[in-house]
Structure formats: structure tokens, C-alpha cells
N, C-alpha and C positions, 0 to 999 in steps of 0.2 A: 150156532156159530161153531165152525170147526177151526182147528189150528191152521189149516191150509189157507183160510181166508186172509190171514195176515202174513203168510209166508214164514210162520214160526213152527218149527217142529217141536211137538210136545212129547216128552218122555215121561213114563211113569216109573217110579221106583217101587219095587215090590215090597210088601211089608216085611219079608224075610231079610232084606238087605238093609242093614243099618247105615245111616249116613256116616261118611268118613269124617273124622275130626280134622280140623285144619292143622297144617304143619306150623307149630309155634316154636320149633327148635331154634330158629334163627332170629326170633324177635328179641329186641332189647328189653330189658326189664322196665324201662321207662322211668318216669319221675318217681321220687320217693319223698317221704316226709322226714324232716330232721326231728330231733328231740323236742324242738319248740313247735312242731306241727306245721312248719313252713315247707312248701314244695321245693325240692331240690332236684335238678335235672342232671347234675354232674358237669354241666358246661358253665364255666365261670361267667361268661357274658350273659347267657340266658338267665342264670340265677340272679344276676345283678338287675336285669330288667324286671324279673318277677318281684324282687325286693322293692324296686321303685314303684310298683303298683300297690304295695301294701299300704293300707291307710287311705287309699283313694276315696273310699266312701265317706270319709270325714272331711274331704276337701270340697270347696264349692264346685258345682257342676261346670261353671265357666272355665275352670282350670283343667277339666278332664281331657279336652281335646289336645291341649299342649302336652300333657303327660302321655297320652296314647300316641301322639305323633313322635315324640322322643323315643318311646318304647319301640315303635314300629321301625324307626330309623336304626336303632341299635340291633334289632333282630335282623334287619336286612343286611347290615354290615357283617353280622355273625354268619349269615347264610352265604354271603359273597365270599367270605374267607374259609368256608367249610371245605375241608380237604387239603387246605394249605399246610395244616399242622397235623401230626400224627395224633390219633386218639390215645388215651392212656393204655388201652389194650394193645395198641400197635407199637408201643415203645419198648 
């Protein structure tokens, strides 16, 4: 089977050419853990949603759907409003 059979050009990287590392300069640091070991994103709304999920494993499974639907709605609202307010770095 040749590469031409599927219309895909195959290239080979010679062993002398190391693969380039991805550009990570512009990536956010992402979530972090607070001293209590809880995930914190730096976004008050998202952090509140994450906090609402804590202890979910101790609740009856019949309540999980309602909790997830509420979390999903809160996250959608946060995304809908994203960009409306300046981030702390932009202030």
C-alpha cells in the first residue's frame, strides 16, 4: 500500500532532525490547587460550579442529574458572558 492510494503525502523526518517542541508561551497556567487541595480556575463562577460538585459521590445517584444540569447551566451562562468583563490581567 502506497501513500498515493489514499491521496495522503507521507513525509519522513530524518533522525538528525529533532521534533520541534510546541509553542507553550501563550498558554494559560490553567487550574491550580488551593491549600485544601481543591481545584481553582481563577474564575469565580467556574470555581463555584466545581465547589457544587464536591461531595457528589456521597449523594444518591438519583440527584446527580439535577446537580449536573444546574452545573451545566451555570457554565453555559459563564461562557455566554465570557468577554463581557475584562480578565484580571486586562484590568
